[in-house]
N, C-alpha and C positions, 0 to 999 in steps of 0.2 A: 735630288730634285727638290726645289724649294717648297717649303710648307706654306708660303704665302703666294702661291701662283694665283693670278687674277688678271682680269681684263676689264677695263672701264673706258667707255666711249660716250661722248655727248656731242650732238649736233654734227656728225661727220657728213661732209658733203663732197661730191666729186662731179664735175661738170665737163663734159667733152664738147670742144668747139667743132661745129660741123661746116667745114669749107666745101665749096663746090668742086674743087680739083687740088691736085698736089701744089700748084703755083700759088693758089690762094692760101694754102696752109703755110708755105714758106714765107710769103709776104707777111702773114699775120704773126709768125714766129719772129721775124726781124723787126717788125714796126710795132708790134704789140696791138695791132688791130684786132678788134673782137669780131668773131664771125656773126652774121645776121641770124644763124640758127644754131641751136645748141641742144644737148641731150643730158638730162640729169641721170647719171648711173647710180649715184647714192645721194639720198637728201634727207636731211634732218634725222639721222639714224642714231639712236641711242642703244647702247648695250652693256650689260654687266654679265661676267662670267667668272666662276671660281672652280677650283680643283673639285672634281666629281661630275662636272657637266660633260655629257656626251650630246653635242648639239647638232641636230640635223638641220641644214639649211635647205629649204624647199622654195620653189618658185619656177616660172617658166623660163625658157631661154631669153636672155636679154633683160631679165629683171633686176640685175645688179648683183647677183651672188658672187661671181668671180672677182668683180671689183671690190666688194667688201673684203674677201679673203686676201686679195692682194694688198689692200690697205693694211689689214691686221698684220700681215706678214712682213710688212716694210717695204714691199717691192715697189708700191706706188704711194706717194704722199696724198692725203686728202687736200682739197682746196681750202676746206675750213673745218672747225670742229676741234675737238680735243680727244686725244688718244693716249691711254696709259697701259702698257703692258709689262706685267711683272713676270719674268720668266723667258727662257729661250724658245723660240719659235722654230719648228721644223714644218716646211710647207711642201707637199707633194701636189702641185698644181699641174704640172706637165711632165710627161715621161721623160723628156729630154733635159730637164733642168739639171744643169751642172755636169752633164755627160758629154764627152767629146767621142764622135763616132769611131775615130781612129785610135783611140786609147782602148787598152784591154779592160776587162771587168775589174781586175786589181787596180789598175791605175785610175779608173774612174771612181772607185771606192775612195781612194786617197784624195782625189780632186773634190768630190763632193762632200766628204766628212771635213775636209779643210775649210770648204766654203761655209759649213755650218759651225765653224770655230773650234774644231777639235785640233789638238797638237799633234805632231808626228808620233809621239810616244803613245797618246790615247788612240790613234788611228792603228797603230801596229798591235796594240793589245786587243782591238776588236775585230781585226780582220777575219780571224777564224769563225767568230760569232756571226758576223755578217755574211760570210760565205754559206755557212750551214743553214742559216734561216732562208737565205734565197734559193738554195738547193740547186745551184747551176753546175756544180762539179767542175768538170775540165774546161767548160766554157768560160770561166773566169779568166783563162789565159788567152782568150780570143778577143779581137776588137768588137766593140758593142755594136758597130754597124752590121755585124753578122747575126745580131740577136733579133728575135721576134719581139713584137710589142709586149707580150706577156712576159718575156725574160727580161726586158728592160724594167718593167713595172716592178717585178720581183725584187731586182737589185735596187732600184731606187727606193722602195718600200722598206727594204732590210736597212739600208743606210739610215733613213729616216728614223727608224725605230731604235737605232743604236747610238745616237748622238747626244744623249741625256737631255732631250728636250723637255720643256714643261707644257708646251702647248702644240698640238699636232693638227695640221690642216690637210684633209684628204679630199680631193675634188674629182668626183666622178671616175675613180680608177679601179673599182672592184669588179668590173666586168671582165678583167683580164686575169690571166693566172689559172691554174688547174685547182681541183677541188680542195686538195690537202693544203695548198698554199693560201687559199682564200679562207679556209677554216682556221689556220694558224694566225693569219694576219687579223682576222675579226676578233679572235680570242685574245691576241696581244693588245689590241686597242681597247678591249673591255678592261683588261688589268691596267692599262695605262690610265684610263679615265677614272679609276678609283683615286689616283694621286695627281693627275693633271687635267687639262682641258683638251677635247677633241671637237674639232669642227668638221662636219661631214656632209658633203653636198651629193645628194641623190634624187633622181626622179622615182626611184623604186619604193613603193608603199611598203613592201615586205622587209626590205632592208633597213628603211628608216625606223619602222615600228619595232623591229627585232633588236636594233643596235642602240638607238638613242634614247635618252631619258627626258629629252626637251627637244623642241623644234621651234624654228624661226621661219615664218612665211614672208617673203619679199615679192613685192609687186611694184614696178615702176619705180625702183630705188628706194621705196619706203618700206618700213616694217608694218606689216598688217596683222601679224599674230606672233605671240611669243609665250610659250607656256607648255603644258603637258603634250606629248607627241601626238597622241590620237586625235584630239579636237583641233589642233593646229593643221594637221595634214588633211582632215576632213574639210576645214575651211578652205584650204588650198585646192582641193578636188572640186568643191562647190563653185568656187570662182572660175576655175578653168572650164567647167561644164557651161556656165553662163557665157562665157567669153567665146566659147566654140573653139578652144585649142589655143593656137598661137596668135589670133588675131583680135583686135579690139582693146579697149581700155577698161580698167576697173572703174565704174562709176557709181555702182550701187553702195549706198552708205548702211553700214551696220550689219547687213545680212551675212556678209562672209565671216565676221568675226564675232557676232553676239553670241555666239554659242561657246567661246572660248572663255572659260571661267576666269574672272579677274582674282588677282592674287590676294590673300587675306591682308588685312591692314598692317599686321605685324610681320609681313613677309616682303622682301623686295620685289617690285613688280615684274622683273624680269626672271623670277625663279619659278620652279614648278610648284603648284599647289600640292599639299600632302596627299600622298597616294591613299586610296581607300584600303581597308584591310582585306587581305586576300583570303578567299574561303579556305578551309582546311585542306591540305594536300596538294595546293597548286604549286607550291615550291619544294615538293618532296624530292625531286632529282637535283635541286639546286644545292649541291654540298660542295664543300672545299676539296679540292683534289690533293693528293698527298705530294709532297716534295718527292721527285724521283729518287733521291738518295735515301729517303725514309719509307718509301713504298714497301708494302708487304710482299710485293712481287708474287702475287697469288695466280695472276693470269699467265699462262703459258702460251697459247697461242689461239687463233680465232679463225674459223673456216666458214665461208658462206657459199652455198650452192642451191641449185634447184632441187626440190624434192624428189623429182623423177629423171634426174639427168646429170651430167657432169657439171662440175663448177664452171661458170661462166663469169663474165663482168658486165655484160649487157643484158637487161631484163625489161619486161613489159609489166605494166600494172596488172594485178590479178594472179601473176604467177605465184605458185606456191613454192616458198623459200624455206631452207633450214640453215639457221645460224648455229654453229656449234662452238661453245667456249670450253676450252681445255684448261683446267686449273690445277694447283696443288691441291692437297687434301683439304676440304672445307666441310663444315657442318651446317646443313640448311636450316637447323633449329636456331643458330646463332647468326648466320650471316645470309645474304641474298645476292644474286646475280642479276644485273640490270643490263638491258640493251636499250640504246637510244639512237634512233635514226635522225640524222641532221642533213640539212641542205648546205650548199657551199658557203653560206654565211654563218653557219654555226646554230641556226634556229632549229629547236627541236620540232621534227615532224610528229613523231610518235614515240612511245616508250613503253616497254613491257619489263617485268621482273618475275622472279621465282616466288615472290610472296603471294602471288595469285594461286599458287599451288594448294593454299589453305592448310588444312591439318591432315590431309590424305596420308596415311602411313606409307603407301606405296611410292611416295614421292621421293623418299630417301632423306626426309627430315629426321634428325637425330642420328644419322649415321654419316660416316666419312665417304664423301662422294668426290669425284674428280672432274666436275664440270657440269655443264647444262646444255641441252639442245632445245632451241626455240623453233618451232614450226609455225609459219604464219602466211597468209597471202599478202603479197606486196600491195601497198595502197596505190590507187591510181593518182600519179603526180605528173607534173610537167616534166618534159624531156631535159635531162641535165645530169650533173654529178651529184652523188649523195654518199653518205658513209655512216657506218655504225660505230658509235662509241661503246665500249664494254666496261662495266665497273662492278665492283664488289663492295658491299657495305654491310655494317652491323646495324641490326634493329634497334639496338639500344644506344647508338651514336648517330642521331639524325643530322648532325652538322657536318659530317665529313666522310669521305670513301677511304676504305682501306686500300684499294688498288684501282687504277683508272687507266685504260688504254685508249687514247684518242685516235680515231680514223683507224680502228683495228680492222675493218673490212670495208672497202669502198666498192661502189658500183655505179654503173651508168643506166639511166632509165630513158626508153625511147617509148614515146606515148603518142598515139594518134587519137587519144580520147580528149586531150585538153588543149584548147587554144588560149584560154584565159582562166585566170584563177589559180588556187594553190593545190586543189585536189578535185577529185571527181568520185562518184559512187558506182558501184557495179550494179548492173541490171540483169536480173534472172530471166526476164521475158519481156520482149516487145511485141505488141500486137498491132498490126497495121490493118485497117479496115477501109473498104471502098463502099461508098454509098452510090448504087446506081439508081438513077431516077427512072420511074416506069414510063 
């Protein structure tokens, strides 16, 4: 991957002619006659991006997000403006892009990878890695018309991540696939963004805030916000609230973006402002994972079950669970065991570790133990798929893990408590009173 990965755009514009019918469009195409009505999909758009940018593109339907990404990907030329892209672009804009429904998974891998510019030798060398990441097994020998939308997304995404791209574009595709695949995909995109550029389109606040380090707000084809993720997304939400959803036009000046802090004078306008220092302990679990070949291999297996019943996979918030981590011999005076509950996008919901045992001599600290057992009430969370990562780290090595097992135990949560939001709280008592008038 090139160390000079970058994207530069100035004054991009794309206008669609709005003809009354197909005949009028044909006449306009043959004669060059301009339609009486038109729509600006992108207008006066400037953009700078470089390696390390994980950019969330937000805006309502029809704002111009997909048109912008198609221009960046080279699928559609702009009507005017300048665009310079340094690096290979891999765009995952539609599930069927580059796929023939009558071709098998293997044949579509070869077709799609060839469209990205890989040679036959390069494709052959990556077939196994693409198949393993997609996790489709024997379905790779079947025509993709027999695939579900989630299976096609897995295969397309796997190809996209194995073509030596410098810039990856993902448009509203993380709603498909199972928990393990979404977690692997988001983790791979995070790793990729350290060396390349990711453009990610989503209406999900949780996803954008957890993945992206920068956001761009588009409305009516124009860029109304570009900067740190949270203030830009808040500006987008305020605008949508005033517009009442998908109707109306943005006409208020200043109020949508005046809380987006401008970049310092010595910093490019399209870059994030420096992040404020994090309070102590916030990044405690953000450690480097060991290379599989160099892992200490301390974690043997992990078991998850209800405290008062047989192991299940589907639970409700509030249930008492037990997560048992079996390990090789470890000394809790030197190392600790941690569990991290993540959602399907890899966002940490909560985490606990054996450091909370303190200096209790009954805890096994200073002795050889062979694991740890965590008992806890399951948080009230929205229905969906979740999973526990398990890790072992040394207290005197805060930057890395000794061993790390991703998605060591997965579960599904069925909740009747939450219709909106990320979590809920338990109530010990609800008192309902009725006032009777005399």
